[in-house]
N, C-alpha and C positions, 0 to 999 in steps of 0.2 A: 693774590700781590697787594701788598700794603699803601694805602694811599692817604693823604693826609685829607681834610676836608677843604671842597674849593670853592671859590667864590658863586659859582653858578648853583653847586648844593646848597648854597647859604640862603640863595635867592629862590630856590624851591623851597626850603625849609619856611621861608616868610609869608612865602604865596600860602603854602597849606593852610599856616597858622590863622589868615586873613580870610581865608576862605570860609572860616566855621563863624555864621551869623553872632555869634554870641558871645565870642572870644573876649572882646572888651570887660563884658561883664564879668565874664570868669576869671578872667585875670584880675579883676578888684577885688571878687570876694576872698580867691585863693590868695592873693597877696596880703589879705588885711588880716581872714581870719584860719589861714590853714590850711591843709588838705582833710586833713578826718571831719572837721566842724562841717566842710562844704559837700563832704560826701557821704554825711548821715543821713540815714533814713528812720524817721521816726514812727512811720508804719512798721518796721523790724521792732522797734522799739514796743510798740503797741502789744505784738504778739508775744511779749516775754512775760507776761504776768506770772507773777510767784506763785501759782496753783499749782498742786500734785495732788495726781491720784493716791502716789506712796508717797507719805512725807513723815521720815521718823523724827522724834523728839529728842534732839542730842545736846540740848544744852548750847550755852553759849560758845561762839569763836573763839580762838587765841589768836596772839599775834607775835608774829616772828619779828616785827621791826626791823631794824635795819641788819639781818642776816640773810643767808640764804640756806635756813635750814629748814624749809618748805616739806619736804621728804619725811622730818623727820616728828616735826608738827604734824603733819596729816596721819602717820604711822601711830605717832601717841594719842589723838583724837579720836583714831576708831577703836583704840583699846578704852579709853576712859569712857567712850560710848557704851560699852558693855558695863563698867562698873557703876555708870547711871542707873542702869535697868537692873544690876545685881545686888548692888549694895547701897542704892539711892545718895549717892553723891550728889553732892547740889551743883546746880548749873554752870557755876564759876568754877570747880573744880579742875584741876589740871593734874599730868604727869611732868616730871621735872626735865624740860628740855635740856636744863642746862647741863642735868648728870650725865646722860646719853653723847649730847655734845661734847665735853670731855672727854671720854672714854674713844668717843670715834676721831677725834684729834689726836690722841696717842698712839691707836692703832694704826690709822691712816700714815702716821710718820715712820713707823715701823714697816709698814707695808711699801714705802716710799723706799726705804733704806732697802730692803730685800731686791726691791727692783733695779733699784742701781746697781747691786753686786753681780744680779744675774745680768746685766747689761754693761757690765764693765769692761769688756774685752773688745766694745763698739767705739767707732770714734763719736764727737761729743756731735758732728752732723748727721748723724744717722736718725732716720725719721723717728724711730722709738725712743730713741735719748732723747732725741730733741722733745717731741712729744710731752716725756717724762719731765723734764725741765722747765717746759711751758708753764706748767703748774703742777708744783710738788703736791702740792693737796689743796682743796677748798671746803667750804661750807656743802655743797652738794653732795647727792646718793643715792642712792636706790634702795627699794623695798627690802632685796638678801642684804642691803648692807646694814640697814636698822634690825633687822633680824638676826644677824652676827653678833652686833654688840648686845642686844638684849640676853642671846644665847650666852652667853659671856659673863655678863655684869649684873642683869636684870634692871629693874628700875625703881624709880623713888617718887613719892610724889614731892611736887614741885615746892611745896612748902618745906621740905627738907632739905630741898637744892636750887632755891630758887633764882631767878636770873641775875646776872650783874649788867655791869658795864658795856664787857666786852663779849658777852655771850649775845645782846642785844643790839650789838652795835660792832663786829667783827673786822671792819678794815682796817684797823690796827693789829688785831692779834695773827689774822693772815698776812699781812706783809711782814711780821716778824718772823713767821714763824716759816715760812717759805724763804726767807732770807736764810734763816738759821739750816733748812734741810738743803738749799743750793750748797753751801760752804762745805755743808756734811757730804753732800755730795762729793764734792770737789777731791777733801779728806779720804773716802771710803775708795775712789776709783783710784787715788794715787797708791792706795796700799794693796789694793790688786794688782796693778803694775809692776810694785817692788817686789811681787813673790811672798807676801806675806801669808803667814800661816794662819788657816781658817780660825782657829781659837783664839789668836791676837786680834783678827779683825771683830770675832764676837765679841770681846771684850770693850773693845772702841765702840764697837756698835751699842752695845748696854750701857757706857758712860754719857753718849750721846740721848740716849734715851732717859738715863736718868736727868738729863737738862732740860729735856721736854715738858718733861712731867713739873719740873720745877717752873717753869713758864707757865705750862698750863695752870697749876695749882695758883700762883699766884696771879693769872688771868680770871680763872671760873670759880676760886674756893676747890678745897680739895672734898673731893666725893665722899661721902658717910658711910663706914662699914657696916654700922648698923644703929637705930633711930627707933623712936616710938610714933605710930601713926592716930593721931588723936584729930576727931570731925567729929561735928554732928550732922548728921542726914538730914533729907528735904523734908523729913517728919520731924526735925527738930532732937530727935533720937540722939542720945550722946554714946560716943564710942572710942574705943582705945585699944590700940593693939602694939605690946612692951617689945623690946627687944628684936625688931626684924630685921633681915639682912635685905638688899636690893633684891635678893633671888627668890626667899622667903616671901617677900611682899607681891612678889609676879604672880610666883606658884598660887598663894591665897587670893589674892584681887582680882587676878586677869587669869592665867591660868589656860591660856591657850596652846594647843599643839601646833608650834609655828611649823612645823613640817606638813602641816595640811593644808598651809596657805601658800599660794604658787602665783608666780608672774605670766598675765599673757599679755601679749602684746599685739598690736596690730602695725605691720610694718610691712608693706605691701609692696617692697621693690624685687627685681629680676634676682637676686641675688640671695633673696629669705624666701624660699618656697612655704607654702603654707602647713599648718599640720607636722611642723618638725622643730626642735629643740636647739635654742641658742645659747651661746655663753660668749662673753668679750674678755679677749686678751688682757692681762694686767690690770684689769679692774675690781676693785673691792678694797676692801679695809682690814678686816683681820686676816693675819696669813694661817692657812688653815682651818679657818673659820668656814661659814657658810658662803658657797660660790653663788655669783650671779649666774642665774638661769631664766631663759623664758621658752614659753611655749608660744610660736606666732599662729595667728588663725584669722580668718576671713571676719569681717567686722559684724555678721550676723550672728556667731558665734560668741565673739567679742561682748555684743551688746546682750545678748542673751544670758549670758551668765552674771554680769551684774545686776541684771533685774531681777535674775532670780536669787540674788544674795539680799538684795533689798528687799525682795518680797518676804523673803523670812525674818526679816528686822534687824538686818546688819547694814552697815553702813562698810561702802567701798573705797579703799585708798586706789586714787588712779594719779595718773601724770599726762601730761597735755603741753604745748605749747600756748600758751596762757597768752601772750601779746599779739595772738593774730584776731582780728576782726574781734575786738573786745572791748569794752567799755568800763574802766575801773569804777568810777563813782557810781554809778547806776547798778551795777554788780552784772551785766548783759555780757553773754560771747553769743556769737550768732554770725554765721556767714553773709546774712544778709543787710549786716548794719552798715557796712560803707560802702559806697559805688565809686569807686576810686578809678575804675576803668569806664564808666559814663562821663566822669567828669573831666578826664583827659581825653575821652574817645581814642582808649589804646587797649589792647588786649593783653592782660595779666592773667589770663588762667593757666593754673599750673595743676597738675594730678597730684594727689598726695602722694606717689610714689616721685615725681619728678621733682616735688619740692625737697624730700628726703637727700634725693641723691645728688641736687644739684645747691645742697645748702642754705635754700629757703627758708627749713624748718625743721625742728629737733623737740624732744621733751626738754622746757624749761621751767617744768611746776610741778608739784604735787598737788593736789587737795582731796578731799573725800566725798564722795557722793552719799548724798543724803536721803536722796528724793526722786521721783521719778513720776512723770505724768504720762499713762496711758490711756489713748483715745483710740477707740475701734481697735485695738490689738493692735497699735503701734504706738512705739515710745516718741513724744513730739516735745518733752521738753527735759530737763533733768536739774533736781537741787543740788548745789555746791557748796559744800563749806569750805571758805578760804581761811588761810592764817593771817590776815594782813589786818586784823582788827575790826571794831564794829562800825567804823566811819564811813566804810567803803562796802557799797551793795545795799542791802535790807539787813543791818546789824549785823554784815560781814558774811551775809550769804549770798552766792551768786545765781543766775539762771543762763543755763547753757541751751541753746536750740540741738537739736538732736541730730541737725546738718553739721553743725560745730562738732559734736563728737565724731561724725563721720569724717571730718578731714583733720582735725589737730590731735584727738585725743589717740596715743600711742599705748598704754599701758595699763592694765586694772590689776588689782589682787585679791583674788578669790579663793574660798575654801574651795578644794577642788571637788567635794563631791557634788557642787554645781555641775561638773563639767559632764558631758557627753560620754560614755564609756570609751568613746574610741578614740576622745581625746585624752582621758586618764593614762589609758595604754600607752600613748606618745611620751608623757611625762618620766616614763623610765629609760627612756632614751640615752646616748650619750649625745650630747651636744657639740653642735658644730661650731668652732671656735672664729668669731668674729675679729676683724682688726680693733688696736685698741681705739682709732679713733670713728670708729662706723657710729650712724647715728644712734642706735640701739643704746649705743655704750653712754649717752648724756647724760648727766647727773642733773637731776630736779633740784 
């Protein structure tokens, strides 16, 4: 039976508070300096020295600025690392995140329209419809979504399609685009309700996509169809390739077979048994493009495939909950960094599965593993390339403890050749479909 807090209970609360000898000292410290500063453990910081037994030379970090394109930056960074090795591009070379951003926004609009039409017979308070309208589109994404864009449109150097105000500061474009998409959803649902023919609806949808294209071109600039790639390499040798398309540029300068790269997740909840394939309903960007697919494995396999790819000299795209137990300025992610439980004398322990099931954690950010420290055959800490510029961490690079990876990392993308044979076989299986709001569908 529900009861209000009584005066007797309040007296007990106060007695319990005052029974702790140091409560006045703690109150003064926390009210003045905050929770994190007073639960910070300097000893944990000391253990996170950025020295690694495997440490790839990947060049300078990038900066996504005030946008949510970490997944895109991380993917393009892994590709430019290869270009640095194979073509000696300089440390500050970048692939155009604005180019892939443009096409992602256009494709997400079309994907949203498709979902609106497929659910038009449901009321607006239906959970799926409500979920669609809460965020018609956003900056975030997953590995398979950037692959879908690259497979369809290719990539270009950043010098060919540089950043703009709206790509670096996406609040205005997202608010405007979501307003338009919700308005368009009203129109499309009304057409379906009126029994309009499929051909007429498609014509209306095309007109709306024409407007989206205009909105994006004004905001990001129009993507180039052809371009010349002119650069000096790290040996100061001059190069020029003329009349490239975004797809021929990709084929010549990157050339990865993207079908060989697979998403590996660690989602230890009861509804996702390990060694099975999963996908997420209504998650994607390119209609009829590459679907989102995850292979769920235990942390031993998760860690092992990441190490194998690093040992081969190739960096690793990964997704995590970056805000948990991390210090942005120092660039440290460690489960022992803060002791809020000791500060308040309360139990804050949750398992990884419990954090997922109860909304305490999910994937919020994508970065790149560029190193690992292996001591006595055990990974102890990892080197992380972030996309927040050089003013955080050590010139933009972070250190992640292995315990932090265990608790807060959810996804790595690796070449499937690094998977044991038993897992490679599972990749061919039909995936189980998860609900749109499943935490494994979170967009980094």
